[in-house]
C-alpha positions as CSV (number, residue, x, y, z in Angstrom):
1,M,-37.2,65.7,62.5
2,A,-36.8,66.1,58.8
3,T,-33.2,67.2,59.3
4,E,-32.4,64.2,61.4
5,L,-34.0,61.8,58.8
6,R,-31.9,63.5,56.1
7,W,-28.7,62.9,58.0
8,A,-29.6,59.3,58.7
9,L,-30.1,58.7,54.9
10,L,-26.8,60.4,54.1
11,I,-25.0,58.2,56.6
12,I,-26.6,55.0,55.3
13,S,-25.8,55.9,51.6
14,A,-22.2,56.6,52.6
15,L,-21.9,53.3,54.3
16,V,-23.4,51.4,51.3
17,I,-21.1,53.2,48.8
18,G,-18.1,52.5,51.1
19,G,-19.1,48.9,51.3
20,L,-19.3,48.6,47.5
21,L,-15.9,50.2,47.1
22,I,-14.3,47.9,49.6
23,H,-15.9,44.8,48.0
24,G,-14.7,45.9,44.5
25,L,-11.1,46.4,45.7
26,W,-11.2,43.0,47.5
27,S,-12.4,41.3,44.3
28,V,-9.7,42.8,42.2
29,R,-6.9,41.9,44.6
30,R,-8.3,38.3,44.8
31,K,-8.2,37.9,41.0
32,E,-4.6,39.3,40.8
33,R,-3.5,36.9,43.6
34,S,-5.1,34.0,41.8
35,E,-3.4,34.8,38.5
36,S,-0.1,35.3,40.3
37,T,-0.4,31.9,42.0
38,S,-1.2,30.1,38.7
39,K,1.9,31.5,37.1
40,S,4.2,30.7,40.0
41,D,2.8,27.2,40.7
42,P,4.1,24.6,38.1
43,A,1.4,22.1,39.1
44,I,-1.4,24.4,38.3
45,A,0.2,25.4,35.0
46,S,0.8,21.8,34.1
47,E,-2.8,20.8,34.8
48,T,-4.0,23.7,32.6
49,N,-1.7,22.6,29.7
50,S,-2.7,19.0,30.1
51,T,-6.4,19.8,29.8
52,T,-5.7,21.9,26.7
53,S,-3.6,19.1,25.2
54,T,-6.2,16.5,25.9
55,A,-8.8,18.5,24.1
56,R,-6.5,18.9,21.1
57,D,-5.7,15.1,21.0
58,D,-9.3,14.3,20.5
59,E,-9.2,16.1,17.1
60,P,-8.1,13.8,14.3
61,E,-5.1,14.7,12.3
62,I,-5.3,14.9,8.5
63,G,-2.7,12.2,8.2
64,E,-4.8,9.8,10.3
65,I,-7.6,9.8,7.7
66,N,-7.4,6.7,5.6
67,L,-8.6,7.1,2.0
68,T,-9.2,3.8,0.2
69,A,-9.2,3.8,-3.6
70,V,-12.1,1.9,-5.0
71,D,-11.0,1.9,-8.7
72,E,-9.0,-1.0,-10.0
73,E,-5.4,0.0,-10.4
74,P,-2.5,-1.8,-12.1
75,V,-0.3,-3.9,-9.8
76,A,3.2,-2.4,-9.6
77,V,4.9,-5.6,-11.0
78,H,8.4,-4.1,-10.9
79,E,11.7,-5.7,-10.1
80,S,11.9,-4.4,-6.6
81,E,8.4,-5.6,-5.7
82,V,8.2,-9.2,-6.8
83,E,10.6,-10.8,-4.3
84,D,7.8,-12.3,-2.3
85,K,6.2,-13.8,-5.4
86,A,9.5,-14.9,-6.7
87,E,10.6,-17.1,-3.8
88,P,11.4,-20.5,-5.3
89,E,9.4,-23.5,-4.1
90,K,11.3,-25.9,-1.9
91,N,10.9,-29.6,-1.7
92,E,11.6,-31.4,1.5
93,S,14.0,-33.7,-0.3
94,E,16.2,-30.9,-1.5
95,S,19.4,-30.5,0.6
96,E,21.2,-27.9,-1.5
97,P,20.5,-24.2,-0.7
98,V,18.5,-22.3,-3.3
99,A,20.2,-19.1,-4.7
100,E,18.5,-15.9,-3.7
101,P,16.9,-13.9,-6.5
102,S,19.2,-11.1,-7.7
103,D,17.4,-9.8,-10.8
104,F,14.2,-10.2,-12.8
105,I,12.9,-10.5,-16.3
106,I,9.3,-9.1,-16.7
107,L,7.0,-9.0,-19.6
108,H,3.5,-7.6,-19.6
109,I,0.6,-8.6,-21.9
110,S,-1.7,-5.6,-22.1
111,M,-5.1,-5.5,-23.8
112,P,-6.2,-2.5,-26.0
113,E,-8.0,0.2,-24.1
114,G,-11.5,-0.7,-23.2
115,L,-11.0,-4.5,-23.8
116,T,-10.4,-7.3,-21.3
117,M,-9.3,-10.9,-21.1
118,A,-12.2,-13.2,-20.1
119,G,-11.3,-15.6,-17.4
120,S,-13.3,-18.4,-19.1
121,K,-10.9,-18.1,-22.1
122,L,-7.7,-17.2,-20.2
123,L,-7.8,-20.3,-17.9
124,P,-7.7,-23.0,-20.7
125,C,-5.1,-21.0,-22.6
126,V,-2.8,-20.7,-19.6
127,L,-3.2,-24.4,-18.7
128,S,-2.4,-25.3,-22.3
129,L,0.9,-23.5,-21.9
130,G,1.9,-25.7,-19.1
131,F,1.1,-23.4,-16.2
132,K,-0.1,-24.9,-12.8
133,Y,-2.3,-23.0,-10.4
134,S,-0.6,-22.4,-7.0
135,E,-2.1,-21.9,-3.5
136,E,-0.9,-18.3,-3.6
137,G,-3.2,-17.5,-6.5
138,F,-0.6,-17.4,-9.3
139,F,0.1,-19.6,-12.2
140,N,3.5,-21.2,-12.2
141,R,5.5,-22.8,-15.0
142,H,7.7,-25.6,-13.6
143,V,10.6,-27.3,-15.2
144,E,8.3,-30.2,-15.9
145,P,4.9,-29.6,-17.5
146,S,3.4,-32.0,-14.9
147,G,4.2,-29.4,-12.3
148,N,7.2,-31.1,-10.8
149,G,10.5,-29.4,-10.3
150,P,11.5,-25.8,-9.6
151,V,9.4,-22.9,-10.9
152,M,11.0,-21.3,-14.0
153,F,8.6,-18.3,-14.3
154,R,5.2,-17.1,-13.1
155,L,2.1,-15.5,-14.4
156,V,0.2,-12.9,-12.3
157,N,-2.7,-10.6,-12.8
158,S,-1.5,-7.1,-13.8
159,F,-4.3,-5.5,-11.7
160,N,-5.1,-5.6,-8.0
161,P,-5.0,-7.8,-6.2
162,G,-2.6,-9.5,-8.6
163,T,-4.0,-13.0,-8.1
164,F,-6.5,-15.3,-9.8
165,D,-9.5,-17.0,-8.2
166,I,-9.6,-20.2,-10.1
167,D,-13.0,-21.1,-8.7
168,N,-14.6,-18.0,-10.3
169,M,-12.8,-17.7,-13.6
170,E,-16.1,-17.6,-15.4
171,Q,-16.9,-14.2,-13.8
172,F,-13.3,-13.0,-14.0
173,S,-11.8,-10.5,-16.5
174,T,-8.6,-8.4,-16.6
175,A,-7.0,-5.9,-18.9
176,G,-3.6,-7.6,-18.7
177,V,-1.4,-10.2,-17.1
178,S,2.4,-10.2,-16.4
179,L,5.0,-12.9,-16.7
180,F,8.2,-12.8,-14.7
181,M,11.2,-15.0,-14.0
182,T,13.9,-14.6,-11.4
183,L,17.7,-14.6,-12.0
184,P,19.5,-16.7,-11.3
185,C,17.1,-19.4,-12.5
186,E,17.0,-23.1,-11.7
187,G,18.1,-25.2,-14.7
188,D,18.6,-23.8,-18.1
189,S,17.9,-20.1,-17.6
190,L,18.1,-19.3,-21.3
191,A,15.7,-22.0,-22.2
192,A,13.4,-20.7,-19.5
193,F,13.5,-17.2,-20.9
194,N,12.7,-18.5,-24.4
195,M,9.7,-20.3,-23.0
196,L,8.6,-17.2,-21.1
197,H,8.9,-15.1,-24.3
198,S,7.0,-17.7,-26.3
199,A,4.2,-17.8,-23.8
200,A,3.9,-14.0,-23.8
201,K,3.6,-13.9,-27.6
202,K,1.0,-16.7,-27.6
203,L,-1.1,-15.0,-25.0
204,A,-0.9,-11.7,-26.9
205,E,-1.9,-13.4,-30.1
206,E,-4.8,-15.3,-28.5
207,F,-6.3,-12.1,-27.0
208,G,-5.2,-9.5,-29.5
209,A,-3.0,-7.9,-26.9
210,E,0.4,-6.3,-26.9
211,V,3.6,-7.5,-25.3
212,L,5.3,-4.8,-23.2
213,D,8.7,-4.7,-21.5
214,S,9.4,-3.9,-17.9
215,N,8.9,-0.2,-18.6
216,R,5.5,-1.0,-20.1
217,E,6.8,0.0,-23.6
218,P,6.2,-2.2,-26.6
219,L,8.7,-5.0,-26.5
220,S,11.4,-4.4,-29.2
221,V,14.0,-6.7,-30.7
222,A,16.7,-4.7,-28.9
223,M,15.0,-5.2,-25.6
224,V,14.8,-8.9,-26.2
225,R,18.5,-9.0,-26.8
226,T,19.1,-7.0,-23.6
227,Y,17.1,-9.6,-21.7
228,V,19.0,-12.5,-23.3
229,E,22.4,-10.9,-22.4
230,K,21.2,-10.4,-18.8
231,V,20.1,-14.1,-18.6
232,R,23.5,-15.2,-20.0
233,E,25.3,-13.1,-17.3
234,Y,23.6,-15.1,-14.6
235,A,24.0,-18.4,-16.4
236,A,27.8,-18.0,-16.7
């Protein structure tokens, strides 16, 4: 009886081991078949790549991050960047086309480091020089002090956003302003430049500031002559 029981246990153990081996071989072959199918089937491969790509698209690129400067920075009032501000005003009665701006004369009035121009003082000074406030937020000097006629030159804030809020000048201050005129200029361009230069000097004297040229260097006699020659070229 013991012998028969021992043989029965041996047979059962052999069957169990054999079953485990067969199941293991079947699992390995199924895995190999699945990998082979994935490689040979473009649809499956495409679906896998699409899932991976979607996961990556959710991650923001460094270039997509927008960093906004909060410090006040000087407005780049250079010749290539004032075309929008320099468009001459048009009257409905004018029938002759206005010449497109080709060049610019720019002067900066810069305060000493650490000092600013108070808006409460700047406004009456600018108005006394014949400037008129425009809807765009700039001060324009027209041919006529009353504000009639074409604009000869403009005054803008040298710091962002470049404009003035005339309703809040009491709370306003800036470290500098800029004057610029377009060439060719309506009317007597040489007279317009002389007025622009004179206005720049008066503003500088009023606030203890310095007049700088387009390169933000102290305005020299030689540079004034260069500007005059440039104006004469367009006036000819």
